[in-house]
Each structure stands twice: as C-alpha cells, then as structure tokens.
C-alpha positions in Angstrom: 1.8 30.4 0.0 5.2 29.8 1.2 5.4 26.7 3.3 6.2 28.3 6.3 3.1 30.8 6.3 0.7 27.9 7.7 3.1 27.3 10.6 4.0 31.1 11.5 2.2 32.5 14.7 0.8 36.0 14.8 4.0 38.2 14.9 4.4 39.4 18.7 7.6 40.2 20.6 8.2 38.8 24.3 8.7 41.5 26.7 12.6 42.0 28.3 11.1 40.8 32.0 9.9 37.5 30.4 13.4 37.0 28.3 15.5 38.0 31.6 13.0 35.4 33.8 13.8 32.7 31.2 17.8 33.4 31.3 17.9 33.2 34.8 16.0 29.4 34.9 18.3 28.4 32.2 21.4 30.1 33.9 20.6 27.9 37.3 21.1 24.7 35.7 24.8 24.4 35.7 24.2 21.0 33.8 22.6 22.5 31.0 25.2 25.5 30.8 28.0 22.6 30.7 26.3 20.3 28.1 25.7 23.1 25.3 29.4 25.0 26.2 30.8 21.3 25.6 29.3 21.4 22.0 31.6 22.1 19.0 28.5 24.3 17.3 26.7 27.3 18.1 23.7 26.6 20.3 20.7 29.3 21.3 17.5 28.8 23.1 14.7 30.3 21.8 11.3 31.0 23.6 7.9 30.8 21.8 8.0 33.9 20.5 11.7 32.8 19.1 13.9 35.2 20.8 17.3 34.0 22.1 16.9 33.3 25.9 20.1 31.5 26.3 23.3 30.7 24.5 26.6 28.7 24.9 29.8 30.5 24.8 30.8 29.9 21.6 27.7 31.4 20.0 28.4 34.4 22.6 31.5 35.2 22.0 31.6 34.4 17.7 28.4 37.2 17.6 28.0 38.9 20.9 31.6 40.0 21.5 31.8 37.8 24.6 28.8 39.8 26.5 25.5 37.8 26.8 23.5 41.0 27.2 24.2 41.5 23.4 22.8 38.1 22.2 19.6 38.1 25.0 16.0 39.6 23.4 17.4 39.0 19.6 16.3 36.6 17.4 18.9 34.7 15.2 18.7 36.7 11.8 19.1 40.0 14.0 21.9 38.4 16.2 23.9 37.9 12.7 22.7 41.3 10.8 20.4 39.5 8.1 20.0 42.4 5.5 16.3 41.4 6.0 16.0 41.3 9.8 14.2 44.3 10.0 12.2 44.5 6.4 8.8 43.9 8.7 8.9 46.0 11.7 8.5 42.8 13.9 11.9 41.7 13.1 13.6 38.6 11.9 10.8 35.9 10.3 8.1 37.8 9.5 9.2 39.4 6.4 8.5 38.1 2.6 12.2 37.5 2.5 11.8 35.4 5.6 9.2 32.8 4.0 12.5 30.9 2.0 14.9 31.2 4.9 16.1 27.6 5.9 16.3 29.2 9.9 13.0 30.2 10.1 11.8 27.3 8.4 13.5 24.9 10.6 12.5 26.8 14.0 8.5 27.1 12.8 8.6 23.1 12.2 10.3 22.8 15.5 7.8 24.7 17.5 5.4 22.3 15.9 7.3 19.3 17.6 9.6 18.2 15.0 13.5 18.1 14.8 14.2 19.4 11.6 17.9 20.6 10.1 18.1 23.2 7.0 20.8 24.9 5.2 20.7 28.5 5.2 22.2 31.2 3.7 22.4 34.6 5.2 23.1 38.1 3.3 24.9 40.5 6.0 25.3 43.4 3.9 26.6 45.1 0.6 30.4 43.6 -0.6 30.5 41.1 2.1 30.3 37.5 1.8 27.2 35.5 2.7 26.9 33.6 6.1 26.7 29.6 5.0 25.3 28.1 8.1 23.6 24.4 8.7 20.8 24.9 11.4 19.4 22.1 13.5 16.2 22.6 15.1 14.3 20.8 17.9 11.8 21.3 20.2 12.9 21.7 24.1 10.9 21.7 27.1 12.0 23.1 30.3 10.0 23.7 33.7 7.1 22.4 31.4 7.3 25.2 29.0 7.8 24.9 25.3 11.0 26.2 23.6 13.4 25.3 20.8 17.1 24.9 21.0 19.0 25.6 17.5 22.5 24.4 16.8 24.3 26.8 14.4 27.2 25.2 12.4 29.4 27.3 10.3 29.4 25.0 6.5 31.4 27.9 4.2 34.6 26.0 4.2 32.5 23.1 2.9 30.2 25.0 0.2 33.4 26.8 -0.7 34.7 23.1 -1.4 32.0 22.3 -3.3 31.8 25.4 -5.0 35.5 25.0 -6.4 35.4 21.3 -7.3 32.1 22.1 -9.2 33.2 25.0 -11.1 36.7 23.0 -11.5 35.4 20.1 -13.1 32.4 21.6 -15.1 34.9 23.8 -17.1 37.7 21.0 -17.1 35.5 18.2 -18.4 34.0 20.8 -21.2 37.8 21.7 -22.2 38.8 18.0 -22.3 35.4 16.9 -24.6 36.5 19.6 -27.1 40.0 18.0 -26.7 38.6 14.8 -27.7 36.5 16.2 -30.4 39.3 17.7 -31.8 41.5 14.6 -31.4 39.3 12.5 -33.4 38.7 15.1 -36.4 42.8 15.0 -36.7 42.5 11.4 -36.2 40.2 10.8 -38.9 41.4 13.6 -41.4 42.5 12.3 -44.9 44.4 15.2 -45.9 47.5 16.8 -44.2 45.9 20.4 -45.0 42.8 19.6 -42.6 45.8 18.4 -40.3 47.3 21.8 -40.1 43.7 23.5 -39.8 43.0 21.4 -36.8 46.4 22.1 -35.2 46.1 25.3 -33.9 43.1 24.4 -32.2 44.5 21.7 -30.5 47.1 23.5 -29.3 44.8 26.3 -27.6 42.7 23.8 -26.3 45.6 22.1 -24.8 46.6 25.1 -23.2 43.5 26.0 -22.2 43.4 23.0 -19.9 46.6 23.8 -18.8 45.6 27.2 -17.7 42.1 25.8 -16.1 44.1 23.3 -13.7 47.0 26.3 -12.7 44.1 28.8 -11.8 42.5 25.9 -9.6 45.6 25.1 -7.7 46.7 29.2 -7.6 42.8 29.8 -6.3 43.1 26.9 -3.5 46.4 28.1 -2.8 45.0 31.9 -2.3 42.2 30.9 0.1 44.5 29.0 2.6 46.9 31.8 2.4 49.6 29.6 0.8 49.8 31.1 -2.6 53.4 32.2 -3.7 54.3 34.5 -6.6 57.5 36.2 -8.3 57.3 40.1 -8.5 59.0 41.7 -11.7 58.9 44.7 -13.6 57.4 44.6 -17.1 55.8 47.5 -19.3 52.3 47.9 -19.2 51.4 48.5 -23.0 53.3 45.6 -24.4 52.0 43.5 -21.9 48.2 44.8 -22.8 49.0 44.3 -26.4 50.1 40.7 -25.7 47.1 39.7 -23.7 44.8 41.1 -26.2 46.0 39.6 -29.1 46.1 36.1 -27.2 42.5 36.6 -25.9 41.7 37.7 -29.6 42.2 34.4 -30.7 40.1 32.3 -28.3 36.5 31.0 -28.9 34.7 33.3 -26.8 36.0 36.1 -29.0 34.7 34.8 -32.4 32.5 37.6 -33.9 33.7 40.0 -31.4 36.5 42.3 -31.1 39.1 43.5 -28.3 40.2 47.2 -29.0 43.1 48.8 -27.1 42.7 52.5 -26.4 44.4 54.8 -28.8 46.0 57.3 -25.9 46.5 53.7 -23.3 49.5 54.8 -21.4 52.6 52.1 -20.8 54.8 52.4 -18.0 56.9 50.0 -16.1 55.6 48.4 -13.6 56.6 46.0 -10.8 54.0 43.6 -9.7 53.0 39.9 -9.9 52.5 39.4 -13.7 51.1 36.0 -13.4 48.4 36.7 -11.0 47.3 39.8 -12.7 47.5 38.0 -16.4 44.6 35.8 -14.8 42.8 38.4 -13.3 42.5 40.6 -16.7 41.9 37.4 -18.9 39.0 36.9 -16.6 37.3 40.2 -16.7 37.7 40.6 -20.4 36.3 36.9 -21.1 33.9 37.9 -18.7 33.3 41.1 -21.0 33.2 38.9 -24.3 30.7 36.6 -23.1 28.7 39.6 -22.0 29.0 41.1 -25.6 26.8 40.5 -28.9 28.3 39.5 -31.9 30.2 42.3 -33.5 30.6 44.7 -30.3 33.6 45.5 -29.0 35.5 45.1 -25.6 37.6 48.2 -25.2 40.9 48.2 -22.9 42.6 51.1 -21.3 45.0 51.8 -18.8 46.9 54.8 -17.1 49.0 55.9 -14.1 47.1 56.7 -11.1 48.0 57.2 -7.4 51.4 55.7 -7.9 50.2 52.8 -9.8 48.5 51.9 -12.8 44.8 51.2 -13.4 43.7 49.2 -15.8 39.8 49.4 -17.6 37.8 46.8 -19.2 34.5 48.3 -20.8 32.0 46.0 -22.5 28.4 47.8 -23.7 26.1 45.1 -21.8 25.1 46.6 -18.2 24.4 45.0 -15.1 21.1 45.2 -13.5 20.8 46.9 -10.0 19.3 43.7 -8.4 22.9 41.6 -8.9 25.6 44.2 -8.8 26.2 43.9 -5.4 26.5 40.1 -6.0 29.2 40.3 -8.6 32.5 39.3 -6.1 30.5 37.1 -4.1 32.0 33.4 -4.4 29.7 31.2 -6.5 27.6 33.8 -8.3 27.4 34.0 -11.7 24.7 35.0 -14.3 25.7 32.2 -16.0 24.1 29.4 -13.9 24.7 27.3 -11.2 28.2 26.0 -10.5 29.9 29.0 -12.1 31.0 32.4 -10.7 34.2 32.2 -9.4 36.2 34.7 -12.1 35.3 37.6 -10.5 35.6 36.4 -6.9 38.9 35.2 -7.7 39.9 38.3 -9.5 39.0 40.5 -6.2 41.0 37.6 -4.1 43.9 38.2 -6.0 43.8 41.9 -6.3 43.0 42.8 -3.1 44.8 40.3 -0.9 48.0 39.7 -2.7 48.8 42.2 -5.5 47.4 45.1 -2.7 45.2 46.8 -5.2 41.7 47.7 -5.8 39.0 46.5 -8.0 35.9 47.8 -9.0 33.0 48.6 -11.3 30.6 51.1 -12.5 27.4 49.8 -14.8 25.2 52.3 -16.3 23.0 52.8 -19.8 25.1 54.6 -22.4 28.2 53.6 -21.1 28.4 49.9 -20.4 30.0 48.2 -17.8 33.7 49.3 -17.0 35.7 47.2 -14.6 38.8 49.1 -13.2 41.8 47.1 -11.6 44.2 49.5 -9.6 47.5 47.9 -9.2 50.1 49.6 -6.9 54.0 49.3 -7.9 55.0 46.8 -5.6 58.8 48.4 -5.9 57.5 51.4 -4.1 55.9 49.8 -1.1 
C-alpha cells in the first residue's frame, strides 16, 4: 500500500458555489492578501477537497495567465497541467500515479495537522521538461474551517546545477582514475616497449579529460545563453570519416564497428563544427554503448532542405515507455546522475545551430538519430 493511501479521503469535488464562497471570504481579508503577495514563492490555499480557493498574485500570473477564475476550483496538478491529472475521473490526486507524488503526499499530511515539505517532479507533456518543485504544505484554519496553505517554489535551476555537477564529477573522476592507473603502469614499466604500448592510451585519456572539461564549460554557457562559437565551411564527408576514425579508437568502441554508408553524400556546409562534433560524438558513443560486441554503428548523411541531415543508427531499440524522455535533462538508462548527452545535443542543435534532432526506434530497423543542420551561410 502506498504511504498516502491511508490518508486519502473518499474522492469528492467541491461545488462551484462552495469554492466561490470560500474565495469571497479570503478576498475580504486584505491583510492575508498582502502577506501572501509579499512572499517570493507561489502560494495557494486549498479547501478540504484540495481545490484552490485562493492564491497569491505570483501563482495567478504564472499559471492562471493573470486570471483568478482560471485558478479557482482546480487542484494543483490540474493547474500545472500534470499528465496524470485526469487519469482518474475525479481528477488530480486520485490516480495510481498520484500515490508517488510529493505534492499530493504533502497536502494529505497537512490535512492530518502536520507541516510537510516535499520535492515534486511533474511531467507536463511529451517532449517538455518536467517541473521540479518544492512544495510545503501546512494546515490552516480560517473562520474556524480547515484549509491547507501550500507554498510552491520552482527549484529547476538548483536541480539543474546538481545534475550538471554530479555528471561532471562522475565522468571526470572516472577519467582521472584511468589516467592515474595508466601513469602507474608507465612508472612501473621495466621495458621501453611497454612504455610505447601505454603511451597512446595515456594520450587518449588526457584528451578525453580535456574534452569532458570543455563539454561541461560549453553546456553551462549554453544554458545561460552565453555560448559563443565560430561558424566555418567544411566538407561533410571528410569530417565524418575523421570523426569515425577517432571514435573507433575509443574504449567504448572495443569489439564493435563504426561504418560509414557507401553512398554517403559529401557537401560543403557552414555551421558551428565544434558544437556539431560534440553532438555527433555523443550520439555515436551512445549508439556504441547500446550495441553488443560484434555489432555495427552506421553513419550516413545527405543534403536535405537546403542543409545536411546526419544519421546515426544502431541495432538496439528504445522501449516506448522511455522514448519520450530521451531528450530530458538527467534522463538516462545508465543510472542516476547520468544522461546529459542527448539533452545537451538537443540544446546545441536546436538553440544554437538552428537545426532539428529526432529519432526513430523500431524492431528490425533499430534506433536512428537524425540531426538536420541548416547551412548558416544561407541564413
């Protein structure tokens, strides 16, 4: 049984007359209105059936388009457009998915007389970033009637920083660990031949460390709208050949193959090649990680819509249940604290290179990521 089940009241909805009557009472208290409007976070007052019966100006402007009537009578998940808000005919808080919602749990606890603060992640639709919220719920008595006051804070920036730091330090420490191990092997080597054997691995590992630091720098700059990059013209064919050769030597490619399409089209393209290299490297490495030993990652490309469309294919299939999360920040099938590769790829492609990134994943065809890049010299 979910922890909120024992607290959940029998589903019911308040009438519009009750909601309007509650709201008239709250609006008549000018001191209360001034206090909640002075708060730097969104504030809502809920009736015993968890409907919003009053709110501060910040919440009304943020989610009600400045119209109080849009807010009144909704439950929090309905107002925030949670994808599970209407899984149950009685609305927000009643479905199976709601049993794990931090906001619902906080409100139900508050209705039992306790002040509770929970983090809450709300999915609002396919392809959109989730809402990361901190919800504090407290019991509140007004005119001898029980209500709940909730304070909602957007913590997306904080969560983003946490994810960026966790992924960055995870990857950097792994690479540094490899570097230390190789350095010790070189130090302890008795033969020059052994040193020569380890030297290329040392060079590759140092290069990977530099790349990880540069990738973190660029991602932070991209998220704060301060990323700068050069646009130049290059031939797509030789670029892809060089990229395939460099990644074939990476550790993630051991036992696997990278194959360029035999009829790959080459043309001159003006774009930000540093960012594009990072994007395609991420996609190819992901494809290699999703491939079994002996399998092949295939790369293709050809002119399209005045620009150039790159394709990266592997035999693996992305389950439908997780496909819509692929481009979300921090989503990964590789575990907690991972998952910035596809997110940063989408950010770089669509926000800075004016392109489009998408994928198809089907049995038989595997998974193909497509990156359509316009010729920036023509824009």
